[in-house]
N, C-alpha and C positions, 0 to 999 in steps of 0.2 A: 774074626775081628782083626782089623789091621793094627799094627804097632802104634800108629798115631792115635787111633780111636781108643786103644787100651790105655795109653798114657793120659789122654784127655779124661777118661772115666776115672782113672786113678787119682788124677789131680783134684777133680771135683769131690771125690769121695773123701780124700784127706782134708780138703778145705772144709767140708761139712763137719767132719769129726772134730777138727781143731776149733772151728767156730762154735759148734754146739757145746763143746767142753768149756769154752770160755764163758758162754752164757750161764752154764750150770754152776760154775765155780765162783765167778766174780760178779755176775750181774752186768748190766750195761745200760747206757743212756742214749737216747736219740733226740734230735732237735725237734721241738714242738714250735711250729711257725704260726704266729697269729696271722690271720688272713689280711690284716691291714699293715703288716710289717713290710718294709721295702724288699725283704727276701721272699715274700709270698708271690706266687703267680697270679693271685687275685687282687694284688695291690692296685689302688686307684690313685695315681700320683696327683691328679687334679683336685682331689679332696683334701681338706685340711684335717687336723686331728679332731676337731669338734664334729665334723661331718662323719668321720669314722666312728666316733663314739655313739652318735645319734643313730646311725644306720645299724650299729651293733645292738643298741637297745631295742630298736624296732624289730629286728630279727628275733630277739629273745622273746618278745611278746607273741610273735607269730608261732615260734617254736612251742611255747607253753600251751597255746590254744590247741595245737595238734597233739601234744603230749597226752592231754587229758580227754580230748574229744574222742580220740581213737581208742584209748585204753578203757573207755566205758562202753564200747560196743564190741560186737563179735566180728566186725569187719577186719579182714586180714590186711591191715595197713601198718606201715611203720609209724612210730610215735614221734617222728620228727619230720621236718621238711628239709630238702637238700640245702636251701640257702641259709639254714640256721647254723651250719658248722662254723665255728670261730677259729679252730686250729687245724693245721695240716701237718702231715709228715711225709717225708720221702721214704719209699721202700722199693724193693725189687721183687719181681716174681719170675719164676722160670729158670731154666738152665739152657744157655747162659742167662745170667740175671738181666732183666728188663726193667729199667728205672721208671717209676711213676710217682705222682702225687696222690695222696688219699686224704679225705676229710675225716678227722678224728671225731668219734661220736660215742660218748658214754651212754647214750640212750638208744643205741642200735646193737643188734645181736648177730651181725653178719659182716664179713669182709667181701665186698664185691667191686668189680672194675669192668670197664668196657672191654669187649673182646672182638677180634675179627673172627669170622666174617660178620659184619654188621648188617642185620636185617633192617634195623632202624635205630641208629645211634645219634646222640646229640652231638653238637659241634664241639669236639674236644680239640683244643689247640696244640696239644702235645701228641706224640705218636701213640697209637692204640696197640695193646698187647695182642699178639697173634699166637695162640696156643699151639698151633701146628709147628711152630719153630722152636718149641721147648721140648727137650727130651724127658723132662720130669713131669709133664702134665698128664693127668689121667681123669677121665670122667668117673663119677660115683654111680654104681648100679642102683637100680630101684630097690633091691632087697637089702641095701645097707641100713644098719640101725640108725646111722646119722641122717640118712634120707628121711626116715620116719620121724626123727626128733626135731628137724628144722621146721620152723613155722612156714606155712604156705608152700610146702614142697609138693611136687606132683611127679608122675612117672610118664616118661616118653616110652611107651611100650614097644614101639617099632624098633627103637635103638637101645632099649633097656638102659636109659640114662635118667638119672634123677635131675629134676629141674626145680628151680626156685622162682618165685614171683614176690617182689616187694613193692607195695604201693605206698605212696606218700600223700600227706594231707593236701598238697597243692595239685593233686592228680598226676604228678610225675610217677614213673614207675621204672623198675629194672627187672628184666626177665632173662633167664638164660640157664646154663648148665651148672649144676653143683659139682665141683671137681676137687681133686687134691693136687697141690702144687708146692714147689719149694718157695718159701717166702723169706726174703733176706732183708734185715734191718741194718742200716749204717750207724754204727756206734760213734759217739762223739770222740772216742779215743782213737778212731781210725780203724778199728777192727770191724769187719762185717760179720754179722751173726745170722747164720742160716738155719731155718727150721723146715726140714723136709716134711712132706705129706701134711701140709696145712690145708684145711678146707677153705675154698674160696668160691664165690659166685662169679662165673664168667658170663657177663651180660652181653647178649646179642641183640636185645631190644630194650633200649633205654630212652625214654621220651619224656617230654614235659619241659620244665624250665631249667634243666641242667645246661651248663655251658662252661667254657673256659678250660684251664689247664688240668683241673682235678679229674682223675680217672674214675672216682667213685668214693665209697665210704669204707672206713676202717672202724668197725664196730668194737667198742671196748666194754659193752654191756655184759650182762650175766647169762645170755643165752648160750646154747651148746656150740654154736658156730662162731661166737665172737672170738676176737684175737686173744683176749686175756684168758678166756676159758680154755681155749686150745693150747695155750702156752703154760697152763697152770702148773703142770708137773715140773717143767724145766725152769720156771721162774719162782717156784715155791709159792705160787698164788699171790705174788706181791708186785704191785706197780705204784708209782707215785709221780707227782709233778710239782713244779714250783713255777707259778705264773708271774711273769714280769708285769709291773704296773703299766697301765695304759699310757701313763705320762712318759714312759721311757721311749724316747724316739731314736735310740741308737739302733744299730744293726744286730744287736744281741738277740738271741732266741731263748725261749723257755726250754725246759728239759722235761722229757718223759723218761722215767727210770723203770727198769725191770729187775726182778730178782734181788740179789744182795744189795745192789746199788739203790734199791727202792726202800730199804729199811729206814724208818724214821725213828731216831734214837737220840739219847742225850738229855740234857736238862731242858725243861719246858715242854716236853711232849705230853699231850693228852689224847686219850682214845675213847671212841664211842662205838657201840655195837651196830653192825649192819643188821637190818631187819628184813626177813623174807616176806614178800607180799606179792600180790598179782597187780599188774603183769610182772612176771619174774625177771624182767630185763634190767630194771632200774636199781640204783643204789639208794635204799631208803634208810634214813636216820631218824632218831627221835629228838626233836628240839623242844626243850622245856620252857625256855624264856629267852628274852633279850634283856640287857640292861644298858641304859644310857647313863654312864658314870654310876651313880648309886641308885638310880631309879629303875626298878625291875618291872618288866612288861611280860606277863605270863603268856605263853603260847600253848602249852599242853595242859589239859585239865586233869590228867590222871593216866593210869596204866592202859586205858583203852585207846590212847593216842599213840601207841608204839608205831614207829615207822611213819610219822606224820609229815615228813618232808623229804624230797629228793635232792641229793647233791649232784650237780650236773656241770661239767666243764664247758658244755656247748651253749648254755644259756647265760647271757650277760648279767641281767638284773636278778636281784633276789625278790621273788614274788610271794606275797603273803595274803592270807585271808583278810577281808576288809576290817574286821573287828581288831585283829592284831596290828595291822598297819596303822589304823586310826590312833590306837593307844601309843604305838611307837613314835609316830609323828608328833603327837602331843608332847611326849617326853623330850624329843629333840627340840621342839619349839621353845620349851621352857629353858633350855640350856644355851641356845644360840642367840646372841644379842646382835643381830644384823638385820638390815632392812630386807623384807621379803619382796620378791619380784616374781613375775610370771615366767615360766619356761618358754622361750621363743620357739621351741620345737614342739610344744604341747604334748610332751611325754611325761615329765616329772611334775608332781603336784606340790613339792616343797623346794623352792629355790631362793637363793639369797644373792644380794649384790655385795661384791667384795672389792676393796680398793687394792689389795695386794694378796700374794699367795701364802702369807705367813700367819693367817688366822688359825687359832688353836681350836679346832672343832672337837666336840666331846667324844670320849672313847666309848665305843659300842662293843659289847661282848655278847656273843652267841653262846647260850648255855645248852649244849647238847647233853644227853644222858651220859654222865661220867666225864664230860669234857667241857671246860670253859675256854672258849676260843676268842681272844681279843682280836678285833678287826681293825686294821690300819685305817687311819682317817682318809687316806687317798683311795681307799676301797669303798668307803661308805659315803663320801662326798666327792662328786666329780664335776669338773669344769666343763660346761656345755657351750660356752661362748665367752668372749672377752668380758671379764668382770662379773660373770654369773656362775655360781656353784649350786648344784642340786643334790638332794638326798637320793642316793642310788638304790633305793628300795621302792617297791610299788605295790599298791593294792591290786588284787586280781581275784576274779571269781574262779580262775583255774590255778592250779598249783597245790601246795606251796613248793617252791624250788629255791634252793640255796645256790645262787649263780656264781659265775667265775669272777665278777668284779670283787665280791666279798672274799674270794679265795686268794686274791693277789698277795704276794709276799708272805704266803704260808706254804710250807712244805706239807703236801697232803698225800698221805699214804694209804693205799687200799690193800688189805690182806684178806683175800677171799677164801683162805683156808681157816684162818682164825675168826673170820667174819667181824672184822673191825675196820674202822677208818681212824687214822691218827693225824693230828695237826701239830705243827711246830712253827712258831714265828721265825721267819727266815728272810734275809735280804736276797731275793732271787736274782738280783743283778750281779751278785758276787759268786754264784755257783758256776 
């Protein structure tokens, strides 16, 4: 080995040790970029804030359809569709680090990205990762325990390489090699946090309706190959986020926190148990009721309803069974003294005409098992056009899902070692 090669190897080794130690001891945060933010590569500057919200609502309905349609069958499909991703993050793979965008998804259990050589790749507008140029890239052999545990894995016997296939509800798919690689996250403090030997899917055949700058999916679900599961020991099984309101039109970004930085503590914290159910990818909670000020609307009928709702950062709306939504809407109608109007976008069923933005909408509280979570009015009533505000919940035959609109201005913490989710009312614009 040449002196230059040795020094380069030494540099990267020290870099990994220092960065990994930082992650273990202090935790870290990364930017969570909403797809409609001016900072997002998916940003559509020709659309106004109302169009962004309406498109996001439509994506959430499509996402929910695939959530449940696929989970009720044995078809090896992902439970999301690619366009449903609402948040992105930047990260790097390889040595030296190669920067890419990934769509964050709490309903997916794998990290995959497009890789050269492309047998059939979608039109990615940013450079595509070439694993042959990374000194830390290694394929996973067929005999690996991980190969056996990942959904829809198979063996390329000629090359003894473990392969993955992930199919989406809109008939898109990603297929390629399951491999280990160094994954690096850029902390908001300026420190880069590197995780060697992270399992990724290196996709050589990725087709369907994918497009744009995003390289693939960053799965934060509960499967063995998700990012959160793989980082579990180094982050203490903890991650959290604080989502900015949709009404915030600044260049600020939300935060995704890991490890000690993800601990939700102090006055006003309430926690509810995570429930283990099939499919074992999602984060299931038990919702007992909603209240609209003092009027209580039951959701759960008893102990048999444990794990009756999914909490999901990638779904915009909160989707409820028809009987729950009907009762909840009736309770809202009793409290809101405004003229009702039709939604011009034909998405929401309960909308009002408002003359100004200072109307005092009723407080809605979600009563999870052991945790009463007050929802900010900007999260439960959203402006869809000039002078029109709609109730941001929807009746749905599929679901239930506690969506990201309802989670705005809440610090939401996941602890997959203690199996709890914690909530704390927080002004996310000040973090």
